[in-house]
C-alpha positions in Angstrom: 42.4 -26.3 -38.4 41.7 -25.0 -34.9 42.6 -27.5 -32.2 39.3 -28.7 -30.7 40.9 -28.4 -27.2 40.9 -24.6 -27.7 37.5 -24.2 -29.4 34.9 -22.4 -27.1 32.5 -25.4 -27.5 35.0 -28.0 -26.5 34.5 -27.3 -23.0 30.9 -28.4 -23.2 32.1 -31.8 -24.4 34.4 -32.5 -21.6 33.4 -35.4 -19.3 33.5 -33.2 -16.2 31.1 -30.6 -17.6 28.6 -33.4 -18.9 28.6 -34.9 -15.4 28.1 -31.6 -13.7 25.3 -30.6 -16.1 23.5 -34.0 -15.6 23.8 -33.6 -11.8 22.3 -30.2 -12.0 19.4 -31.3 -14.2 18.6 -34.2 -12.0 18.7 -31.8 -9.0 16.3 -29.4 -10.6 14.0 -32.2 -11.7 14.2 -33.6 -8.0 13.4 -30.1 -6.5 10.4 -29.8 -8.8 9.1 -33.3 -7.8 9.9 -32.6 -4.2 8.1 -29.3 -4.0 5.0 -30.9 -5.7 5.0 -33.8 -3.3 5.4 -31.3 -0.3 2.8 -29.1 -1.5 5.1 -26.1 -2.0 4.4 -23.3 -4.4 7.5 -21.4 -5.3 6.0 -19.8 -8.2 2.6 -18.0 -7.5 -0.4 -17.5 -9.7 -2.1 -14.2 -10.0 -4.9 -13.5 -7.5 -7.4 -10.8 -8.7 -9.5 -8.7 -6.3 -13.1 -9.9 -5.7 -14.1 -6.5 -7.0 -12.0 -3.7 -8.4 -10.8 -1.0 -6.1 -12.3 1.8 -8.2 -15.7 0.2 -7.7 -15.6 0.8 -4.0 -19.0 1.9 -2.9 -18.4 5.3 -1.4 -21.9 5.2 0.4 -20.5 2.6 2.6 -17.7 4.8 3.9 -20.3 7.1 5.6 -20.0 9.5 7.4 -17.0 10.1 5.2 -17.5 11.9 1.9 -15.4 11.4 -1.2 -14.5 15.0 -2.4 -12.2 14.1 -5.2 -11.4 10.8 -7.2 -7.9 11.3 -8.9 -6.3 9.3 -11.6 -2.7 8.9 -12.5 -2.4 10.3 -16.1 1.4 10.2 -16.5 2.1 6.8 -18.2 5.7 6.7 -16.7 4.4 7.2 -13.2 1.7 4.6 -13.7 4.2 2.1 -15.0 6.6 2.8 -12.1 3.6 1.9 -9.6 3.6 -1.5 -11.3 -0.1 -2.0 -10.8 -3.4 -0.5 -12.3 -5.4 -1.7 -9.3 -5.5 1.5 -7.2 -7.7 4.3 -5.9 -6.5 7.8 -5.1 -9.4 9.6 -3.3 -9.6 12.7 -1.1 -12.0 11.8 1.8 -13.6 14.2 4.1 -14.8 13.8 7.7 -17.7 16.2 8.3 -17.6 15.5 12.0 -14.3 17.5 12.3 -14.1 21.3 12.5 -14.0 23.1 9.3 -10.4 24.4 9.9 -9.1 21.1 11.3 -6.0 19.9 9.2 -7.3 16.3 10.0 -10.8 16.9 8.3 -9.6 15.8 4.8 -7.0 13.2 3.9 -5.9 11.6 0.6 -6.3 7.8 0.6 -4.0 5.9 -1.9 -4.7 2.2 -2.0 -2.6 0.0 -4.3 -3.3 -3.8 -4.8 -0.5 -6.3 -6.3 -2.2 -9.5 -7.5 1.1 -11.3 -8.3 3.7 -9.9 -5.9 7.4 -11.2 -5.6 8.6 -8.2 -3.6 7.2 -5.0 -1.9 8.4 -2.2 -4.3 7.0 1.0 -3.0 6.8 2.6 0.4 6.4 6.3 1.3 9.9 6.4 2.9 11.4 6.0 -0.5 8.7 7.6 -2.7 8.6 10.8 -0.9 12.3 11.3 -0.3 12.9 10.3 -3.8 10.6 13.2 -4.9 12.8 15.6 -2.8 10.9 15.7 0.6 12.8 15.3 3.7 11.6 12.7 6.2 11.5 14.0 9.8 9.8 11.1 11.7 9.4 7.4 11.2 7.4 5.7 14.1 5.6 2.4 14.5 2.0 2.9 15.5 -1.1 0.8 16.3 -4.7 1.4 15.2 -7.4 0.2 17.5 -10.5 -0.8 15.4 -13.6 -1.3 17.4 -13.8 -0.9 21.2 -11.0 -2.2 23.4 -12.8 -5.3 24.5 -14.3 -6.7 21.2 -12.0 -4.8 18.7 -8.7 -5.5 17.2 -5.3 -3.8 16.8 -3.8 -3.2 13.5 0.0 -2.3 13.0 0.9 0.7 11.0 3.6 3.4 10.3 3.5 7.2 10.9 5.9 9.4 8.8 6.3 13.1 8.8 7.8 14.9 5.8 9.1 18.4 5.2 8.3 20.2 1.9 10.8 20.4 -0.9 13.5 22.9 -0.5 12.8 25.9 -2.8 9.0 24.9 -3.0 7.0 28.2 -2.8 3.7 26.7 -3.6 0.7 26.8 -1.2 1.3 23.0 -0.3 1.6 22.5 3.5 5.2 22.9 4.8 5.0 19.6 6.7 2.6 16.8 6.3 2.1 13.3 8.0 1.6 10.1 6.2 0.2 6.8 7.7 0.3 3.4 6.0 -0.2 -0.2 6.5 -0.3 -3.5 4.4 -2.8 -6.3 3.9 -0.8 -9.5 3.0 -2.6 -12.7 2.2 -5.3 -12.0 4.8 -3.1 -10.5 7.4 -1.9 -7.0 8.4 1.6 -5.8 8.3 2.9 -2.5 9.5 6.2 -2.2 7.6 7.7 -3.3 4.3 9.9 -5.8 6.2 7.0 -7.4 7.9 5.1 -7.5 4.6 7.9 -9.4 3.0 8.1 -11.8 5.8 4.4 -12.5 5.4 4.9 -13.1 1.7 8.0 -15.3 2.2 6.2 -17.7 4.6 3.4 -18.3 2.3 4.9 -21.3 0.4 2.0 -23.7 0.7 -0.5 -21.6 -1.1 -0.5 -21.2 -5.0 -1.7 -17.6 -4.7 -0.3 -14.5 -2.9 -1.1 -10.9 -2.8 -0.6 -7.7 -0.9 -2.3 -4.3 -0.7 -0.9 -1.1 0.7 -3.2 1.3 2.4 -1.7 4.9 2.6 -3.3 8.0 4.3 -1.7 11.4 3.4 -2.7 14.6 5.3 -1.6 17.2 2.7 -5.1 18.9 2.1 -4.7 21.6 4.5 -2.0 24.4 5.0 -1.8 23.3 8.5 -0.2 20.2 9.7 -2.0 18.0 12.2 -0.1 16.9 15.3 0.9 13.2 15.4 -1.8 12.1 17.8 -4.4 13.9 15.8 -3.3 12.3 12.4 -3.1 8.8 14.1 -6.6 9.3 15.7 -8.1 10.5 12.3 -6.5 7.6 10.4 -7.8 5.1 13.0 -11.3 6.4 12.7 -11.2 6.1 8.8 -9.7 2.7 8.9 -12.3 1.5 11.1 -14.8 2.2 8.4 -12.6 1.5 5.3 -10.9 -1.7 6.1 -14.1 -3.9 6.9 -15.5 -2.8 3.5 -12.2 -3.8 1.7 -12.3 -7.2 3.8 -15.7 -8.0 2.8 -16.0 -6.9 -0.8 -12.7 -6.4 -2.4 -9.7 -8.4 -0.9 -9.7 -12.1 -2.0 -10.2 -15.0 0.3 -7.1 -17.1 0.7 -7.8 -20.7 -0.1 
């Protein structure tokens, strides 16, 4: 017969293990009670949008026109996105000259109703797709006039086309993006994560990424032109999202 001292289960019957397990169980129970008494929410509940993103009223984006509404058909790509709350629209600003590389832009908006991390940023998505990142700059968007408006943080990136790509895609293209996190704006993934991590006294948490890509023209807009074009669109788009789509935080 096998000596019980050498049996794999024997270790679980030793007094030291039993005491340790009891202490851990009491600690876990105490932590649960403590978090409830303190009003802490370490595990969040899903927070849906007030209205789905794909029900965004294009008429309220005037003077911008929606010239294309795209859908992600590849199941693997959609699964990797980790959300089905998104829109992928090409928007046109008819106020810009017909040949302006900032006249049209791709708006890619993704919403995460139960976030525990910030999985996708253009820095990684585009470089993972074979593009070379040339610039990464923090930028600010002024919404409204300088006296009564507000400043929103964001990010400017510039990418180079994949090596060996002989398509008619632009050689280089800028990308702008920002986050809306629990009712606040963040200009980078690190700032978005900090906003999520400090939200321990609420039972819900969310974030939404707003990304603008200038890849609809063979020409590449200069940084100041791309930022100015993004600022104009965000001045129209963000108030609609705030009023009609993003949830209110309790």
